[in-house]
N, CA and C atoms of all chains as a GROMACS GRO file, in nm:
protein
  498
    1MET      N    1   0.603   1.663   6.626
    1MET     CA    2   0.523   1.780   6.587
    1MET      C    3   0.456   1.773   6.461
    2LYS      N    4   0.345   1.830   6.447
    2LYS     CA    5   0.274   1.816   6.298
    2LYS      C    6   0.284   1.959   6.249
    3PHE      N    7   0.318   1.940   6.117
    3PHE     CA    8   0.318   2.060   6.034
    3PHE      C    9   0.232   2.061   5.905
    4ILE      N   10   0.204   2.180   5.875
    4ILE     CA   11   0.124   2.187   5.725
    4ILE      C   12   0.200   2.248   5.639
    5ALA      N   13   0.218   2.197   5.518
    5ALA     CA   14   0.294   2.257   5.412
    5ALA      C   15   0.198   2.292   5.308
    6GLU      N   16   0.224   2.422   5.255
    6GLU     CA   17   0.162   2.490   5.139
    6GLU      C   18   0.245   2.501   5.030
    7ILE      N   19   0.223   2.416   4.908
    7ILE     CA   20   0.350   2.420   4.816
    7ILE      C   21   0.275   2.481   4.699
    8ASN      N   22   0.346   2.555   4.618
    8ASN     CA   23   0.290   2.592   4.493
    8ASN      C   24   0.400   2.540   4.382
    9VAL      N   25   0.348   2.481   4.279
    9VAL     CA   26   0.442   2.428   4.172
    9VAL      C   27   0.385   2.495   4.043
   10MET      N   28   0.470   2.580   3.984
   10MET     CA   29   0.438   2.668   3.871
   10MET      C   30   0.515   2.623   3.749
   11PRO      N   31   0.460   2.640   3.624
   11PRO     CA   32   0.544   2.636   3.511
   11PRO      C   33   0.660   2.715   3.511
   12LEU      N   34   0.770   2.690   3.460
   12LEU     CA   35   0.878   2.775   3.453
   12LEU      C   36   0.849   2.903   3.345
   13LYS      N   37   0.901   3.021   3.369
   13LYS     CA   38   0.868   3.144   3.298
   13LYS      C   39   0.918   3.115   3.153
   14GLU      N   40   1.006   3.041   3.140
   14GLU     CA   41   1.066   3.020   2.995
   14GLU      C   42   0.967   2.945   2.904
   15ILE      N   43   0.869   2.866   2.982
   15ILE     CA   44   0.795   2.770   2.916
   15ILE      C   45   0.660   2.817   2.901
   16LEU      N   46   0.597   2.788   2.775
   16LEU     CA   47   0.478   2.830   2.730
   16LEU      C   48   0.387   2.754   2.838
   17ASP      N   49   0.281   2.820   2.862
   17ASP     CA   50   0.164   2.778   2.946
   17ASP      C   51   0.025   2.782   2.867
   18PRO      N   52  -0.002   2.665   2.789
   18PRO     CA   53  -0.108   2.685   2.690
   18PRO      C   54  -0.246   2.685   2.761
   19GLN      N   55  -0.245   2.620   2.894
   19GLN     CA   56  -0.371   2.636   2.974
   19GLN      C   57  -0.399   2.771   3.019
   20GLY      N   58  -0.303   2.850   3.066
   20GLY     CA   59  -0.308   2.967   3.107
   20GLY      C   60  -0.342   3.057   3.001
   21LYS      N   61  -0.261   3.038   2.862
   21LYS     CA   62  -0.302   3.128   2.770
   21LYS      C   63  -0.453   3.106   2.722
   22ALA      N   64  -0.505   2.994   2.716
   22ALA     CA   65  -0.638   2.972   2.669
   22ALA      C   66  -0.727   3.037   2.771
   23VAL      N   67  -0.706   3.053   2.899
   23VAL     CA   68  -0.794   3.107   3.002
   23VAL      C   69  -0.765   3.272   2.983
   24THR      N   70  -0.662   3.308   2.956
   24THR     CA   71  -0.655   3.435   2.944
   24THR      C   72  -0.736   3.496   2.826
   25GLY      N   73  -0.752   3.414   2.716
   25GLY     CA   74  -0.824   3.449   2.593
   25GLY      C   75  -0.960   3.457   2.639
   26SER      N   76  -0.999   3.375   2.729
   26SER     CA   77  -1.152   3.372   2.775
   26SER      C   78  -1.192   3.473   2.845
   27MET      N   79  -1.088   3.543   2.911
   27MET     CA   80  -1.134   3.669   3.007
   27MET      C   81  -1.200   3.773   2.925
   28LYS      N   82  -1.164   3.784   2.795
   28LYS     CA   83  -1.234   3.877   2.709
   28LYS      C   84  -1.366   3.862   2.680
   29ASN      N   85  -1.410   3.742   2.693
   29ASN     CA   86  -1.543   3.697   2.676
   29ASN      C   87  -1.641   3.742   2.794
   30LEU      N   88  -1.579   3.754   2.925
   30LEU     CA   89  -1.615   3.781   3.039
   30LEU      C   90  -1.616   3.949   3.066
   31ASP      N   91  -1.586   4.016   2.966
   31ASP     CA   92  -1.550   4.160   2.987
   31ASP      C   93  -1.439   4.194   3.088
   32LEU      N   94  -1.343   4.089   3.092
   32LEU     CA   95  -1.224   4.121   3.181
   32LEU      C   96  -1.104   4.123   3.110
   33ALA      N   97  -1.106   4.199   3.009
   33ALA     CA   98  -1.002   4.194   2.914
   33ALA      C   99  -0.860   4.276   3.005
   34GLU      N  100  -0.888   4.329   3.108
   34GLU     CA  101  -0.772   4.379   3.182
   34GLU      C  102  -0.701   4.283   3.250
   35ILE      N  103  -0.755   4.152   3.227
   35ILE     CA  104  -0.683   4.059   3.306
   35ILE      C  105  -0.585   3.989   3.224
   36GLN      N  106  -0.460   3.998   3.245
   36GLN     CA  107  -0.357   3.952   3.120
   36GLN      C  108  -0.252   3.844   3.199
   37ASN      N  109  -0.200   3.774   3.110
   37ASN     CA  110  -0.068   3.681   3.154
   37ASN      C  111  -0.106   3.594   3.277
   38ILE      N  112  -0.214   3.507   3.248
   38ILE     CA  113  -0.257   3.408   3.349
   38ILE      C  114  -0.155   3.284   3.334
   39ARG      N  115  -0.112   3.262   3.440
   39ARG     CA  116  -0.048   3.122   3.438
   39ARG      C  117  -0.090   3.022   3.550
   40ILE      N  118  -0.113   2.909   3.514
   40ILE     CA  119  -0.175   2.800   3.594
   40ILE      C  120  -0.087   2.695   3.638
   41GLY      N  121  -0.056   2.680   3.780
   41GLY     CA  122   0.024   2.566   3.826
   41GLY      C  123  -0.072   2.487   3.924
   42LYS      N  124  -0.014   2.409   4.028
   42LYS     CA  125  -0.060   2.349   4.114
   42LYS      C  126  -0.051   2.398   4.264
   43HIS      N  127  -0.146   2.389   4.357
   43HIS     CA  128  -0.133   2.427   4.469
   43HIS      C  129  -0.156   2.299   4.553
   44ILE      N  130  -0.069   2.248   4.640
   44ILE     CA  131  -0.088   2.137   4.721
   44ILE      C  132  -0.062   2.160   4.860
   45THR      N  133  -0.144   2.101   4.960
   45THR     CA  134  -0.127   2.108   5.082
   45THR      C  135  -0.101   1.964   5.141
   46LEU      N  136  -0.024   1.957   5.239
   46LEU     CA  137  -0.015   1.827   5.308
   46LEU      C  138   0.026   1.841   5.456
   47GLU      N  139   0.002   1.722   5.536
   47GLU     CA  140   0.042   1.735   5.660
   47GLU      C  141   0.171   1.643   5.678
   48ILE      N  142   0.265   1.685   5.780
   48ILE     CA  143   0.369   1.602   5.778
   48ILE      C  144   0.413   1.584   5.946
   49ASP      N  145   0.446   1.490   5.991
   49ASP     CA  146   0.496   1.454   6.126
   49ASP      C  147   0.645   1.459   6.121
   50ALA      N  148   0.696   1.550   6.193
   50ALA     CA  149   0.847   1.553   6.194
   50ALA      C  150   0.897   1.592   6.352
   51ASP      N  151   1.015   1.561   6.390
   51ASP     CA  152   1.065   1.616   6.530
   51ASP      C  153   1.083   1.759   6.519
   52THR      N  154   1.145   1.807   6.413
   52THR     CA  155   1.187   1.955   6.401
   52THR      C  156   1.137   2.020   6.283
   53GLU      N  157   1.130   2.144   6.268
   53GLU     CA  158   1.091   2.206   6.157
   53GLU      C  159   1.192   2.183   6.040
   54GLU      N  160   1.306   2.168   6.070
   54GLU     CA  161   1.428   2.155   5.977
   54GLU      C  162   1.402   2.015   5.915
   55ILE      N  163   1.387   1.928   5.982
   55ILE     CA  164   1.347   1.783   5.927
   55ILE      C  165   1.226   1.792   5.848
   56ALA      N  166   1.122   1.855   5.871
   56ALA     CA  167   1.002   1.868   5.800
   56ALA      C  168   1.043   1.947   5.649
   57ARG      N  169   1.131   2.044   5.670
   57ARG     CA  170   1.152   2.098   5.565
   57ARG      C  171   1.229   2.042   5.444
   58GLN      N  172   1.303   1.939   5.508
   58GLN     CA  173   1.390   1.853   5.431
   58GLN      C  174   1.291   1.751   5.357
   59LYS      N  175   1.203   1.693   5.447
   59LYS     CA  176   1.133   1.588   5.371
   59LYS      C  177   1.032   1.637   5.278
   60VAL      N  178   0.970   1.775   5.297
   60VAL     CA  179   0.889   1.833   5.206
   60VAL      C  180   0.970   1.865   5.069
   61ASP      N  181   1.077   1.903   5.090
   61ASP     CA  182   1.161   1.924   4.985
   61ASP      C  183   1.193   1.811   4.891
   62THR      N  184   1.221   1.712   4.964
   62THR     CA  185   1.242   1.574   4.882
   62THR      C  186   1.123   1.532   4.812
   63ALA      N  187   1.004   1.554   4.879
   63ALA     CA  188   0.888   1.509   4.807
   63ALA      C  189   0.876   1.605   4.694
   64CYS      N  190   0.893   1.718   4.694
   64CYS     CA  191   0.876   1.809   4.584
   64CYS      C  192   0.964   1.758   4.475
   65LYS      N  193   1.088   1.739   4.506
   65LYS     CA  194   1.184   1.693   4.404
   65LYS      C  195   1.166   1.572   4.327
   66LYS      N  196   1.106   1.473   4.427
   66LYS     CA  197   1.108   1.336   4.348
   66LYS      C  198   0.964   1.316   4.320
   67LEU      N  199   0.875   1.397   4.343
   67LEU     CA  200   0.730   1.350   4.303
   67LEU      C  201   0.636   1.468   4.254
   68LEU      N  202   0.641   1.563   4.340
   68LEU     CA  203   0.525   1.667   4.321
   68LEU      C  204   0.560   1.754   4.191
   69ALA      N  205   0.698   1.800   4.178
   69ALA     CA  206   0.725   1.891   4.065
   69ALA      C  207   0.818   1.831   3.965
   70ASN      N  208   0.807   1.854   3.837
   70ASN     CA  209   0.870   1.804   3.740
   70ASN      C  210   0.975   1.925   3.707
   71LEU      N  211   1.116   1.914   3.760
   71LEU     CA  212   1.198   2.020   3.780
   71LEU      C  213   1.245   2.061   3.628
   72ILE      N  214   1.231   1.990   3.533
   72ILE     CA  215   1.252   2.024   3.399
   72ILE      C  216   1.148   2.131   3.347
   73MET      N  217   1.039   2.128   3.395
   73MET     CA  218   0.938   2.226   3.342
   73MET      C  219   0.864   2.306   3.451
   74GLU      N  220   0.887   2.297   3.577
   74GLU     CA  221   0.814   2.350   3.682
   74GLU      C  222   0.927   2.388   3.801
   75SER      N  223   0.883   2.502   3.859
   75SER     CA  224   0.957   2.525   3.996
   75SER      C  225   0.860   2.522   4.084
   76TYR      N  226   0.910   2.501   4.221
   76TYR     CA  227   0.844   2.512   4.341
   76TYR      C  228   0.886   2.568   4.456
   77GLU      N  229   0.782   2.608   4.544
   77GLU     CA  230   0.824   2.688   4.649
   77GLU      C  231   0.720   2.643   4.766
   78PHE      N  232   0.763   2.651   4.896
   78PHE     CA  233   0.654   2.606   4.991
   78PHE      C  234   0.691   2.690   5.122
   79GLU      N  235   0.573   2.673   5.202
   79GLU     CA  236   0.578   2.732   5.350
   79GLU      C  237   0.540   2.629   5.440
   80LEU      N  238   0.610   2.634   5.549
   80LEU     CA  239   0.554   2.520   5.659
   80LEU      C  240   0.502   2.595   5.778
   81THR      N  241   0.401   2.546   5.831
   81THR     CA  242   0.353   2.599   5.963
   81THR      C  243   0.330   2.485   6.055
   82ALA      N  244   0.369   2.516   6.195
   82ALA     CA  245   0.339   2.419   6.267
   82ALA      C  246   0.201   2.439   6.332
   83VAL      N  247   0.136   2.299   6.359
   83VAL     CA  248   0.005   2.297   6.406
   83VAL      C  249   0.001   2.241   6.551
   84MET      N  250  -0.312   5.135   3.770
   84MET     CA  251  -0.223   5.062   3.852
   84MET      C  252  -0.215   4.919   3.808
   85LYS      N  253  -0.117   4.859   3.831
   85LYS     CA  254  -0.128   4.716   3.786
   85LYS      C  255  -0.093   4.629   3.918
   86PHE      N  256  -0.173   4.530   3.933
   86PHE     CA  257  -0.165   4.430   4.040
   86PHE      C  258  -0.117   4.304   3.996
   87ILE      N  259  -0.093   4.195   4.082
   87ILE     CA  260  -0.058   4.085   4.057
   87ILE      C  261  -0.157   3.997   4.170
   88ALA      N  262  -0.219   3.914   4.110
   88ALA     CA  263  -0.296   3.844   4.198
   88ALA      C  264  -0.245   3.688   4.202
   89GLU      N  265  -0.252   3.623   4.320
   89GLU     CA  266  -0.200   3.489   4.337
   89GLU      C  267  -0.344   3.421   4.411
   90ILE      N  268  -0.388   3.332   4.321
   90ILE     CA  269  -0.513   3.267   4.362
   90ILE      C  270  -0.497   3.125   4.374
   91ASN      N  271  -0.554   3.064   4.486
   91ASN     CA  272  -0.554   2.936   4.508
   91ASN      C  273  -0.690   2.872   4.503
   92VAL      N  274  -0.695   2.772   4.417
   92VAL     CA  275  -0.833   2.708   4.412
   92VAL      C  276  -0.816   2.552   4.450
   93MET      N  277  -0.890   2.536   4.556
   93MET     CA  278  -0.882   2.395   4.614
   93MET      C  279  -1.018   2.313   4.614
   94PRO      N  280  -1.005   2.179   4.610
   94PRO     CA  281  -1.131   2.104   4.618
   94PRO      C  282  -1.183   2.131   4.776
   95LEU      N  283  -1.304   2.134   4.785
   95LEU     CA  284  -1.365   2.149   4.910
   95LEU      C  285  -1.345   2.029   5.006
   96LYS      N  286  -1.344   2.058   5.123
   96LYS     CA  287  -1.282   1.960   5.238
   96LYS      C  288  -1.394   1.832   5.247
   97GLU      N  289  -1.512   1.857   5.204
   97GLU     CA  290  -1.623   1.757   5.207
   97GLU      C  291  -1.609   1.658   5.074
   98ILE      N  292  -1.529   1.703   4.987
   98ILE     CA  293  -1.518   1.627   4.857
   98ILE      C  294  -1.390   1.552   4.848
   99LEU      N  295  -1.403   1.420   4.798
   99LEU     CA  296  -1.281   1.338   4.782
   99LEU      C  297  -1.181   1.412   4.679
  100ASP      N  298  -1.061   1.396   4.708
  100ASP     CA  299  -0.969   1.424   4.609
  100ASP      C  300  -0.874   1.308   4.559
  101PRO      N  301  -0.928   1.244   4.476
  101PRO     CA  302  -0.868   1.109   4.426
  101PRO      C  303  -0.711   1.135   4.384
  102GLN      N  304  -0.680   1.243   4.323
  102GLN     CA  305  -0.536   1.274   4.283
  102GLN      C  306  -0.443   1.288   4.404
  103GLY      N  307  -0.501   1.365   4.522
  103GLY     CA  308  -0.446   1.409   4.638
  103GLY      C  309  -0.405   1.258   4.703
  104LYS      N  310  -0.514   1.171   4.690
  104LYS     CA  311  -0.495   1.043   4.769
  104LYS      C  312  -0.406   0.941   4.706
  105ALA      N  313  -0.408   0.941   4.572
  105ALA     CA  314  -0.304   0.858   4.498
  105ALA      C  315  -0.170   0.920   4.531
  106VAL      N  316  -0.136   1.045   4.537
  106VAL     CA  317  -0.012   1.089   4.560
  106VAL      C  318   0.026   1.053   4.702
  107THR      N  319  -0.068   1.070   4.790
  107THR     CA  320  -0.042   1.023   4.937
  107THR      C  321   0.019   0.894   4.949
  108GLY      N  322  -0.055   0.793   4.859
  108GLY     CA  323  -0.009   0.651   4.872
  108GLY      C  324   0.138   0.647   4.806
  109SER      N  325   0.175   0.723   4.715
  109SER     CA  326   0.288   0.711   4.656
  109SER      C  327   0.406   0.750   4.754
  110MET      N  328   0.374   0.840   4.841
  110MET     CA  329   0.471   0.888   4.943
  110MET      C  330   0.552   0.758   5.018
  111LYS      N  331   0.459   0.647   5.050
  111LYS     CA  332   0.530   0.550   5.113
  111LYS      C  333   0.636   0.488   5.025
  112ASN      N  334   0.619   0.474   4.908
  112ASN     CA  335   0.745   0.406   4.817
  112ASN      C  336   0.859   0.518   4.808
  113LEU      N  337   0.856   0.628   4.856
  113LEU     CA  338   0.980   0.710   4.864
  113LEU      C  339   1.026   0.721   5.012
  114ASP      N  340   0.974   0.646   5.092
  114ASP     CA  341   0.996   0.648   5.223
  114ASP      C  342   0.976   0.779   5.307
  115LEU      N  343   0.843   0.822   5.272
  115LEU     CA  344   0.789   0.959   5.329
  115LEU      C  345   0.666   0.917   5.381
  116ALA      N  346   0.655   0.811   5.448
  116ALA     CA  347   0.513   0.785   5.504
  116ALA      C  348   0.473   0.877   5.595
  117GLU      N  349   0.558   0.968   5.660
  117GLU     CA  350   0.509   1.080   5.758
  117GLU      C  351   0.442   1.176   5.684
  118ILE      N  352   0.427   1.177   5.565
  118ILE     CA  353   0.329   1.280   5.478
  118ILE      C  354   0.205   1.234   5.459
  119GLN      N  355   0.109   1.305   5.508
  119GLN     CA  356  -0.039   1.236   5.490
  119GLN      C  357  -0.121   1.356   5.444
  120ASN      N  358  -0.252   1.309   5.407
  120ASN     CA  359  -0.333   1.405   5.372
  120ASN      C  360  -0.319   1.508   5.269
  121ILE      N  361  -0.266   1.480   5.164
  121ILE     CA  362  -0.235   1.557   5.040
  121ILE      C  363  -0.349   1.590   4.978
  122ARG      N  364  -0.379   1.734   4.961
  122ARG     CA  365  -0.471   1.767   4.858
  122ARG      C  366  -0.412   1.868   4.738
  123ILE      N  367  -0.475   1.847   4.627
  123ILE     CA  368  -0.410   1.912   4.516
  123ILE      C  369  -0.498   1.997   4.474
  124GLY      N  370  -0.467   2.129   4.432
  124GLY     CA  371  -0.552   2.200   4.363
  124GLY      C  372  -0.495   2.297   4.276
  125LYS      N  373  -0.545   2.412   4.237
  125LYS     CA  374  -0.466   2.494   4.135
  125LYS      C  375  -0.405   2.619   4.200
  126HIS      N  376  -0.292   2.673   4.161
  126HIS     CA  377  -0.251   2.803   4.195
  126HIS      C  378  -0.222   2.870   4.062
  127ILE      N  379  -0.298   2.998   4.063
  127ILE     CA  380  -0.313   3.063   3.930
  127ILE      C  381  -0.257   3.216   3.972
  128THR      N  382  -0.160   3.265   3.892
  128THR     CA  383  -0.120   3.403   3.900
  128THR      C  384  -0.167   3.462   3.778
  129LEU      N  385  -0.206   3.597   3.789
  129LEU     CA  386  -0.242   3.689   3.677
  129LEU      C  387  -0.211   3.841   3.706
  130GLU      N  388  -0.207   3.907   3.599
  130GLU     CA  389  -0.179   4.052   3.615
  130GLU      C  390  -0.316   4.125   3.574
  131ILE      N  391  -0.349   4.241   3.649
  131ILE     CA  392  -0.474   4.303   3.618
  131ILE      C  393  -0.432   4.441   3.628
  132ASP      N  394  -0.485   4.516   3.519
  132ASP     CA  395  -0.490   4.672   3.537
  132ASP      C  396  -0.616   4.722   3.598
  133ALA      N  397  -0.611   4.816   3.698
  133ALA     CA  398  -0.731   4.872   3.765
  133ALA      C  399  -0.708   5.000   3.833
  134ASP      N  400  -0.787   5.070   3.829
  134ASP     CA  401  -0.763   5.229   3.918
  134ASP      C  402  -0.760   5.205   4.058
  135THR      N  403  -0.810   5.119   4.100
  135THR     CA  404  -0.786   5.108   4.264
  135THR      C  405  -0.793   4.961   4.288
  136GLU      N  406  -0.735   4.943   4.402
  136GLU     CA  407  -0.718   4.795   4.445
  136GLU      C  408  -0.856   4.731   4.475
  137GLU      N  409  -0.960   4.820   4.513
  137GLU     CA  410  -1.093   4.782   4.530
  137GLU      C  411  -1.153   4.728   4.414
  138ILE      N  412  -1.138   4.795   4.294
  138ILE     CA  413  -1.188   4.748   4.166
  138ILE      C  414  -1.111   4.624   4.115
  139ALA      N  415  -0.973   4.629   4.138
  139ALA     CA  416  -0.911   4.496   4.095
  139ALA      C  417  -0.959   4.376   4.184
  140ARG      N  418  -1.001   4.398   4.312
  140ARG     CA  419  -1.027   4.284   4.389
  140ARG      C  420  -1.166   4.240   4.336
  141GLN      N  421  -1.246   4.320   4.301
  141GLN     CA  422  -1.382   4.283   4.255
  141GLN      C  423  -1.378   4.201   4.126
  142LYS      N  424  -1.261   4.244   4.020
  142LYS     CA  425  -1.268   4.199   3.913
  142LYS      C  426  -1.204   4.032   3.914
  143VAL      N  427  -1.110   4.031   4.005
  143VAL     CA  428  -1.050   3.895   4.022
  143VAL      C  429  -1.165   3.802   4.101
  144ASP      N  430  -1.222   3.858   4.174
  144ASP     CA  431  -1.331   3.782   4.230
  144ASP      C  432  -1.441   3.746   4.130
  145THR      N  433  -1.471   3.808   4.030
  145THR     CA  434  -1.561   3.775   3.928
  145THR      C  435  -1.492   3.667   3.856
  146ALA      N  436  -1.369   3.686   3.822
  146ALA     CA  437  -1.303   3.595   3.719
  146ALA      C  438  -1.310   3.456   3.796
  147CYS      N  439  -1.289   3.464   3.932
  147CYS     CA  440  -1.290   3.315   4.005
  147CYS      C  441  -1.413   3.254   4.004
  148LYS      N  442  -1.523   3.343   4.022
  148LYS     CA  443  -1.654   3.286   4.043
  148LYS      C  444  -1.700   3.231   3.899
  149LYS      N  445  -1.676   3.300   3.781
  149LYS     CA  446  -1.729   3.280   3.664
  149LYS      C  447  -1.638   3.166   3.585
  150LEU      N  448  -1.521   3.174   3.603
  150LEU     CA  449  -1.428   3.090   3.507
  150LEU      C  450  -1.315   2.998   3.592
  151LEU      N  451  -1.257   3.064   3.695
  151LEU     CA  452  -1.146   2.992   3.754
  151LEU      C  453  -1.186   2.891   3.836
  152ALA      N  454  -1.280   2.906   3.918
  152ALA     CA  455  -1.330   2.797   4.025
  152ALA      C  456  -1.453   2.746   3.990
  153ASN      N  457  -1.480   2.618   4.018
  153ASN     CA  458  -1.612   2.556   4.017
  153ASN      C  459  -1.672   2.547   4.149
  154LEU      N  460  -1.750   2.635   4.189
  154LEU     CA  461  -1.786   2.651   4.334
  154LEU      C  462  -1.867   2.542   4.394
  155ILE      N  463  -1.913   2.457   4.296
  155ILE     CA  464  -1.984   2.332   4.342
  155ILE      C  465  -1.892   2.243   4.412
  156MET      N  466  -1.760   2.244   4.343
  156MET     CA  467  -1.661   2.148   4.406
  156MET      C  468  -1.536   2.205   4.475
  157GLU      N  469  -1.525   2.343   4.437
  157GLU     CA  470  -1.376   2.398   4.475
  157GLU      C  471  -1.419   2.534   4.556
  158SER      N  472  -1.334   2.570   4.638
  158SER     CA  473  -1.320   2.699   4.688
  158SER      C  474  -1.206   2.780   4.658
  159TYR      N  475  -1.199   2.906   4.659
  159TYR     CA  476  -1.078   2.990   4.625
  159TYR      C  477  -1.046   3.084   4.717
  160GLU      N  478  -0.931   3.136   4.716
  160GLU     CA  479  -0.886   3.247   4.806
  160GLU      C  480  -0.768   3.323   4.714
  161PHE      N  481  -0.764   3.456   4.730
  161PHE     CA  482  -0.649   3.522   4.657
  161PHE      C  483  -0.601   3.652   4.719
  162GLU      N  484  -0.471   3.689   4.703
  162GLU     CA  485  -0.408   3.789   4.745
  162GLU      C  486  -0.362   3.889   4.627
  163LEU      N  487  -0.379   4.014   4.651
  163LEU     CA  488  -0.332   4.093   4.549
  163LEU      C  489  -0.230   4.182   4.599
  164THR      N  490  -0.114   4.205   4.498
  164THR     CA  491  -0.023   4.289   4.538
  164THR      C  492   0.010   4.398   4.432
  165ALA      N  493   0.020   4.539   4.472
  165ALA     CA  494   0.045   4.620   4.350
  165ALA      C  495   0.189   4.616   4.298
  166VAL      N  496   0.201   4.625   4.176
  166VAL     CA  497   0.345   4.631   4.136
  166VAL      C  498   0.388   4.756   4.053
   0.00000   0.00000   0.00000
């Protein structure tokens, strides 16, 4: 079976996000000062072939832990959809 | 009212995603060759104060068009949640 995974990798709440902070500042220049607290992470989509959803979930989890997210600074979450 | 927006900004399908392609290649080294077609974009969260959900939606849309996404190379989608 083929699954699509949608993964979000975000900087941990405890960690400063300078990119998000800079973009929050820029919102004022666009007359959008009511937008606050922007945080910027990564959105990753991928396709995976696996026999069951459980196996697919484990493999995506391994990919996140070993390559896609830096667990010292980032957290991740993902959703799987069968296609 | 305060809303939280979750925005995904992704490279357009027609456009090469060299970062995603490089990461797809690295999956083989992790014994995860069944993971294919990785595409990497941005996941952005923000808080917005607005009187109604409709106004919040318009402002987030403006922020995406003017600052967060480059519409020549990227597409965006977002969800709003009242908090």
